[in-house]
N, C-alpha and C positions, 0 to 999 in steps of 0.2 A: 292575792291580786297579782297583776302583771300579765304579760302575754302568755298565752297557753303554749305548751310545748309544741303543739301542732300548728300554731298560727304563724307560719312563715311564708314568704313569697316563693313563687316558682312552682314547677311541676311537682306533683305528688304531695302538695301542701293543701291547706285550707285558706280560703279567702272569704271575708264577710263583707256584705254590703254596708254602707254607712249607717243605715237605720238599725242594724243589729250588731255593729262592730263593738259597741260598749258592752252589750250583753254577753257577747261571745268572749270578750276579754275578761269580764269579771265573774262569769258563771262557769258552769260545767256543762259537759255535753252528755246527753242521754240518747239512747237509740230509740227511733220511732219508725216502724215500718221498715223499709230497707234504707232509711235515711237517718240523719242525726239532727237533733234540735238542741239549742242552747237553753239552759235554765239559769236565769239571773240569780245573783246572790240574794239570799233571804226569801226565796220563793220555794215552797215545798213541792215535792213531786206530785202531790194531789192537785196543786193549783196550776200546774203546767197545762193539764188537759183543759182547764177552763179558759186559760189565757190564749190557747192556740198559738198562732204564729205572730200575734200582735207584738209581743215584747221582744222576741228574739229571732223569729224566722226558723227556717229549717236548713240543715246542712246535708247535702247529698253529694255523692261522687259526681264530678263533672270533668270528663276527659283526664282522669288521673288526679284531680284535686277535689276539694270540698268547697261548694259555693252556697252561700246563705242568702235567702231572699225573704221578703216580708210576708209572702203568701204561700203559693204552691211551690213545690220543689221544682228546681230547674232541671229540665231534661238533659241528659248527657249529649254533648254536641252543640250546646248553645241554643236549644229550643226555647221558645217563649214560655213564661210562667203560665200555668194552667193547662199546658199541653199534656195529653195522656201518655204515659210511658210505663214500662215494665221495670219494676225495681228488682234488686237482687233477691229480696225476700220472696217476691212473687215467683221468681224463677225457681227458687228452692222449694217453695210450696207446690208448684206445678210438678216438679220432679218427684216430690214426696207422694203426691196424689197418683201419678202414673205408676210409681213403684208399688203402692198399695193395691191398685187395680191389677197390676201384673201378678202380684202375690195371690190375690183372690182367684184370678184365672188359673194359676198353677194349682191351687187347692182343688178347684172344680175339676180340672182336667185329670189330676191324679186320682180323684174320687171316681170319676167316670171310668178311667182305666182299670181301677180295682174292681168295679162292678162288672165291667165287660169281661175281664179275665176270669173272675169267679163264675160268671154265667157260662162261659165257654168250657171251663174245667168241669163244672157240674154236669154239662151235657155230654162230656166225653164218656165213651162206653168201652172200657178195656175188654169186657166180655165179648163184644162184637168182633174184636180182633182175634180173640181166641177161637171163636166160631169159624172165622175165615181160615185160620191156620189149620183147624181140624179138617175142613173140607178139602183144602189143598193137599193135605197128607193122604187123604183117601183117594184123590185123583192121581197123585204121583206114585202111589204104591203099586200100580199095575205092572204087568209084564211088558207092556208096550209104552214107552215114553211118548209123550205128545210130539216131541221134536223129531221123532223117527218116522213120522208120516211123510211119505214121498209121493203117493198117488191116491186116487179116490178109493181104490179097493182096501187100502189100509184103514180107512175110516170104519168099515164094518168090523175089522179086527179090533180096533180101539173100543168100539161100542161093546163088543162081546167080552173082551178081556180086561177092560178097565172100568167102564161105566156100570156094567151089570154087576160085577163083584163089589164095586164100591158103594152102590146105591141100593142093590137088591139082594144083599147078602142075607142068608137065612141062618141065624145063629141064636144064641141064648138071649142076647140083648134085644134083638128084634122080636123074638117070641114073647119076652117079658113086656115089651112096649105094647104089643098087640093085646096082651092080656089086660093091661091097664086101660087101654082105649082102642076100640076098633077103627076109629076115624083117622084118616090121613096115614099114608104109608110111612113107617118108621125106617130110618137108616141105622139107628142105634137106639139105646134106651132114652137118650136125651133129645135127639133131633128127629124131625119128621119132614117129609116132603109135602109141599102144598101143590097137589096135582101131580101129573106125570112128567116125563121127560119129552121135550119137543125137539125133533131134528128138522132143521129148515135149511134149504139150499137155494142159492141163486144160480141160474143157468143162462147160457147165451144161445142164440140161434145159430143154425147151420147156414152160413152165409157165403156167397161167392165173393170174389175180389181179393183173394189171398195170394194171387200170382205176383211175381216180382217183375217189374218192367226194367229194361225193355226185352230181357232175355225170354220171358214167358208171357209177353203181352198178348200173343195170339191164342193163349190157352185160358180156359176158365177153370179155376181151382176153387173148390169148396173147402171151408175150414170153420173151426170154432174160434172166433177172435177173442181178444181181451174184453173184459167186462166194461160196458158203457151203457148209457141210458138208451141209445138207439139199437144196441145189440142184445139187450136183455130179452129173454124169452118169457112169455106169459101165457102161452097156449097150453092146454092139457097134453099130457104124453103118457106113455106106459101102456101096459096091456089094458085094453078097453078104456083107455084114457082115464085111468084111476087117479092119476096125480094131477092136481089142478093148482093154479096160482091163487094164493089167498093173501089179503092184506092184514095188517096188524095195527090197530088203532092205538094200542097201548105200548107198542114198541118204538124203537128209534133207529135211525140210520147208523151205520158203522163205518168209520173212516179207517180203512185198513192199510196194509202195506202197498197194495197195487191198485186199489180203487176205493170208491165210496159206494157202499151197498145199501139199498133201501131196507125198510123194516119188513116188507112183505117177502113172499117167496113160496116155494113148494114145501109143505110141512107134512110131517108124520109124527103122531103121538105114540110113545111107547107105553104099554100097559104097566101097571104097578106089580103085576105078578111076574116072577122071574122066568117061568116057563113060557108064558105068553110073550114076554119081551124077546126071548131068544127066537121064537117062531116068527115074530114080526121082523126082526133084523134079517132073518134068512129070506123072508119074502121080499124085502127091499133089495137084497143082493141078487136074487134070481130075476126079479122084474126090471132090473137096471135103473133103480132110482138114482144112483150116482153114476157118473161116467165122464167122458172127455168134455162134455158140455158144462160140467159143474165148475163154477168159479169160486164159490165160497160155501162152506157148511158151518152151520151154527147149532150147537147143542146147548139147549136152555133148560134150566130147572130152578126151582125155588125151595129153599130149606128154611124151616122155622124151628127155633130153639125155644121151647116153652119155659125152661128154667131161667134163662137170662132175658127173655122177651125180645129177641132180635130175629130179623129176617136176613137171609143171604140170597141175593139174586145172582146166579152164576150163568155165564155165557162162555162157551169154548169156541173160539173162532179159528177156522182152518181155511186158508186161502190157497187157490190153485191158479197161478198165472199162466198166460198163454205160452210162456217160454218154459213151462214145466217146473218153475220154482214154486216152493211151498212156504207160506208164512203162517205161523201159529201164535196164538195169544189167548190167555185165559183172563177174562174180566170178571171180577168178583166184587159186588157192591153190597154193603151191609147197611142196615137201618134199624134203629131201635124202635120198639113199639111206641114210645112216647113221641116219635117223629110223626105219628099218624094223627095226633091231636090231643087236647087235654083229657078226652075221655079214656085215653090209654095210659094216663099217668098212674104209676104203681105205688108211689110213696111220697114222703115229704120232700125228698131231694128233687124229684121232678117238678114239684110245684114251686120250690124255691128257685130252681133254675129258670122256670117260666116267668116268675115275677121279676127276677133280675133282668131278663130280656126286656120286659116292659119298662123297667127303670132305664135301661140303655136307650130305648126309644124316646123316653121323656128327656133324657140328656140331649139326644139328637135334635129334638124340637127346640130346646133351649139354645143349643149352639147355632141352629139356623137363624133364630131371631137375633142372636148376637152378630152373626155375619151380615145379616141384612142391615142392621143398624150401622155396622162399620162401612158398608157400601155407601149408605147415605152420607156418612160423615167424610169418608176419604174420596169418594167419587171414582174416577177412572184409575187413580193411583192404586186402588185396592187390588186391581187385577194384575198388577205388575209384581206382586209379592208371591213367591213360590209357596210359602206356607199357607196362604189363603187357598190356592189351588189344591193343595194337599188336603186341607180341611174339607173342601167341597167333595173331593173324590171319596174321602172316608165316609162322609155323611150320606152320599148317594149310594155307596155300596152297602151301608147299614140299612138304608131304606129298601134297597133291592132285596137284601137278605130277608128282611122281615116280611116284605110283600110276597116273596116266594114261599116263605114259611106258611103264611096265611093261605096261599094257594094249595099247598100240600095238605093242610088241615081240611080245607073244603073238599078236595078231591078224595081224601081218604074216607070221608063220610059216605061218599057215593060208591066206592069200590067194594066195601064189605069183603075184605080179604079173607079167604078160606070158607066163606059161607056156602058157596056153590060146591066146593070140594068135599063138604060133609056128606053130600048125596052122591057125587060122582068123583071118585078118587083120581081118575085119569084126566080130568078137565084141567088144562094148563092155564094158569093165571099170568097174563102179560103185565108184569110190573116193572119192566126195565126203565121206561121213561119216568115212572114215578120214583124209582130208586135213584135215577140220575138227578132228579130235582132235589131229593134229600141230600145227595152228595154235593150238588152245586151250592146248597146253603152252607155246608161245611167248608167248601173251598173259599167261598166269599168271606166267611168269618175268619178263615186262616189268613187271607190277604189283609183283612181289617186288623188282625192282630199284629201283623208285620208293620203296617202303616202306623198304628197307634203307638206301638213301642218305639218305632222310629221317630215319631213326633216328640218323644221324650227329650231328644236332643235340643228341640226348640226351647224347652223350659229348663233343662239342665245347664244350659249356658248362662243362666242367671244365678246358679247356686255356687257359693264360695267353695273353692277347692276343685271344682269340676269345670267351671266356666272357662278357665284358661285352656284346658285341653280341648274342650268343645270349640272354642273360638279358633284355636290353632288349626283344628281339622277343617272347620268351616272356611277359614281363610285359604287353606290348601285347595279347596274346591275351585277357586278362581283359575288355577292352572291345571287341576286334576281333570275337570270336565273337558277342556280342549284336548288334553292328553288322551283321555279315553276315546274321544271322537276320532283322533288320528289313528289309534290302535284299531278301532272298529272299521275304519276305511281300509286299513292294511289287511285286516282279517277278511273283509269281503273280497279283496283282491286275491288273497291266498285261496279262499274257497272256490272262486271262479277258476283259478289255475288248477287246483286239484280235481275239480269236477270235469274240466276239459281234458286234462291229461290222463286221469285214471278212472273216470266215471264209467267207462265201458267195461272195465275189468274188476272193479271193487264195488261191492253192493253199497257199502256205507258212503261212497262218494258218487253215487249214481245221480243224485239231484243236488241242486245248489243248497237247499235247506239242510239236507243230511250231511253235506260236506261241511257246512258252517258248524253244525253241532259236533261233528267228528273232530274238527280242528280245536274247538273249545275244550273238548274232552282230552285231546292230546296236550293242551296247554297245562291242564291239571294232572297230567300223566295217568289218565284213566285208560287210555288206549295208546298204541304205538303206531308210528308212521312207517315202520320198516317194510310193510307190505308194498308201499309205493317204491321203495328202494329195490326190492326183489324183482319187481316187474320191469322197471326201467332204471338201472343203477345210476347212470349219469344224471339224467333229468331229476330222478327222485332224490338223489343225494343233494343236488343243488337246491331244490325246494325245501327239503328238510333243514339244511344248514341255514338258509336265509330265514326260514320261519323261526328257528330257535334263536338266532342272533337278534332278530328284530324284537321278539316277544319276551325272551328270557334275559338276555344280556342288556340290551338297550332299554327295554320297557321297565324292568325292575329297578335298574339304576336311576332312571329318570324319576320313577315314583319316589324313591328314597330322597332324591334331590329336592323334589317338590315339598315333601314333608319337612325336610331340614330348613328350607327357605321359609316355610310358614312358621316354624318354631322361632326362627330368628326374628321375623317381623313381629310376632306376638311379644317377644321379650322387649323389643324396642318400644312398642306401644305401651306396654306396662311400665316401662321406665319413664316415659314421657307423660303418663297420665297424672292429672292434678289430684291432689289429696282431697280437695273439696268437691270433686265431681262425683255425685251420687247417682248418676244416670245408670239405668239397668241394674239396680241393686234391690230387687224386691224382697229378698230374704233379709238382707241387712236392714232395710227400711222397716220390715215387720218387727225385727228385734228392737230397733229404736222406738217404734210405736208402742211396743209392750212396755219398755222401760219408761217411756213418757207417761203412759197411763198408770203404771204402778206408782210413779212419783206423785202424780196428781191425786191418786186414791189415798196415799199416805198423808199427803198434805191436808186433805179434807177430813179423813177419818182418824188419823193419829198424828196430830201436829208435833207432839213431843218426839216421836220416833223419826218424823220427817226432819226436824231440826237436828236431831242427834246424828243422822246419816249425812244429809246433804249440806247443812251449814258447816259441819266439820270438814267435809270434803272441799267446800268452796273456800273456807278460811285457809286450809292447808295449801290449796292451789295458789291463793293470793300470796301467801308467805313464800312459796317457792318462786313465784314470778318476781316480786318486789318486796323484800322484807321491810322497807321503809314505810310501806302503806299500812302496816299493822300497828303503827305508833298510836294512832287515835282511832278508836272504833267508831266514833261519831263524826269523823272528819269527812272531807270531800272524797277521799279515796273510796270509802264505802258507799258514798252516795252515787258514785259513777256506776256501781253494779246495778243491773236492771232488776226491777222488782219481779218476783215470781208471780205469774198469773195462772189462772185455771183454764185459759183457752188453749187451743191447739197450735199456737204460733211456734215458729221455729226459734229455738234458743240460740243466743249468740255463739255459744260454744259449739253448736251443731252446724253452724254455717261454714265453719272451716276458717275462722279468723276474720269474719266480716264485722264482728263487734268492734267497739272502740278500743284500740290498743292502749296499753299502759306504757309508762316510761320504761319499765323493765323490758317490755316487748320491743320498744323502739331501740333500746340499747343493744338488746340481743340481736335484732335484725342488722343494726349497724356493725356489730362485731362480726356477724356472719358474712356480711358484704365485704368488710375490710379483710377478713380472713380469706375470702374467695379471691379478692384482688391480689392480696399478698401471695396466695398460693399460685395464681397465674404468673405473677412476677417471678416467683422462685423457679417455676417450671421453665419460664423463658430464660432466666439466668443460667439454669443448669444446661439448657440446650446450647446457649451461647458459649459457656465454658467448654462443653463437649466439642463444639465446632472449633474453638480456639485450640484445644488440645490436638485435634486432628490436623489443623493447619500447622501447628508447631512440629508435629511429627513428620508431616510431609516436607517442611522446610529443612528439618534435621536430615531426612533421607537425601534431599537434594544436595545439602552441604557435603554429606559423606560421598555422594556420587562425584561432586566436583573435586573433592580431595583425591579420590581414586583416579579420576581422569588426569589430575595434575601430576600425580606420582607416575602414572604410565607415560605421560608426555615427557617428563624429565628423563625417564629411563630411555625412551626412544632417542631423545636429544643426545644423551651421553653415548649411546651406542653409535650414533651417526658421527659424533666428534671423534670417538676412538677409531672408527673405520677410516675417516678422512686423514687422521694423523698417521695411521699405518700405511696407507697408500701413498702418502706424500713422502 
């Protein structure tokens, strides 16, 4: 009996109302919800639930103290009894629920990431890359490199000395392939051409208005201008008008170096026989198929590899600008047979990859329903979270990829690739737009892969050991994004300067976009800026020096400073973080939940093992905290310990010190507080002594200075006296 150790007046203590003061004085305190209730002497723990608050009331924290009332707990801040409030246990339970939901979201996301990655890796075709490399070697092995073409007449030589030997070679492999199957023209024993080779050109009209004003304003000069929509020629030409303009429904426009060219044009098909092909090329040369009116030549053909089940759609682009410059580029698109639809699947791997894609779309539907529910719950605040915007971008790209895939499947069923070429080997199949659709699906999936693996940072910041690094980098973005914006503005200024200063003499700096790309390449040292220096030494040297100072010296050092600042702030936050703060700890919460369920399972299924493990731990912990409480196993000290229940409530030990503290806990807290105060006093005393020592040292130095001045004064006085005596 007697007052409870906690029942003292003042802040940080417990006070009881008169109706429950006697019960609080003579009983013990037991935790209930996030509050505490008194149990009178002689009343068992089972009877407390039946009595409610009639006998003793409840004790809850109230602005740093514990207040007891006859009924409902008193809300912190002096609210009236019966008012609804959130207890500490409710807050802990809410954090626990949010952590478990976050842990579930992490498991679902990483499962989705695994399924997506496996699907994309199964769809990858290394054999297509080998087919593309094989075709490039056949085209690059000729006597005339593609880059050496400087005029339209060189195109005929390229056809005769590169295309014909590379695609129409008559050797043992081609003869063996013809013996195996007479259909489709073989280029070797493994690969065959689907149709013949198509040569297509875009030409311009012979137009007036090329004179320069005002010197030749009175003259009318005819010329072939640069390619544009209004200058494109579509009328027949040649001997007996044998060359006519034709459209291409299966083709696509080409965005070249000097212009954007349409899919149609003047076309000529080369036969699959080598002798007939050479005759056809000679006819094109003598009839003037190509000339000064030509602005672009496209050499198209399709190769099919039966061994690996892949197609290669090849286009050799040769551009002729009005200023006589030439731009060349080889576009090679590959697509596997399974890209045409499920009917082309060759084995179990293709079907597994297809079903994994279906699983990916099921995940997308699930994620969309989750995002819609979050919008309803969060309202407009949902749209201010960058992660939500990234989620929608990723889901829309996945939907676009799947929709385009379905379009390719439906289009492939109508194309019947190679069916018409079985009867006519020279008939050219226009598959460029179809191959570009297949390539677009791959590119969208590649972007999705970057976004999905980048989203790992969102979940990795909740994993122990990694979250500190992720949060440091994330905090650095507060300064890093404005820094990148400033560098981007500076880069735009430099691009404009280089374009204005050197755009007329350096091709890579002729446009603003190419100048921007060129400077970015120069930043990573892929190209050099010395060409600008050679053209204009003073101005070029100034721009190069300022560019490297801004981007290399200042930019890199500021970046390091931002990262160092973020690491310092992260350490400060980690030091100030409370031990009982379990927010954003899904993995730790999952571990705690597993331990809680294991404990409950052992209590239900194996009570002896449960008592052997947990009772021993609890008794050892009690002895470590207060050895005096172990004197009587049936005393009040053991009664204070809460009874183990089978519900999912938060245990007092998991709340982080929110349970009823013992006498040993109070004494330990008092010792720590006293030690902290004494430590501060000692530090202050040391500082005072240090300052006193400094003052004493300064006083001693001043005394020494005074003594020195006194000695010097006496010496001067003696000298003056001797001088006066000598003169007197």
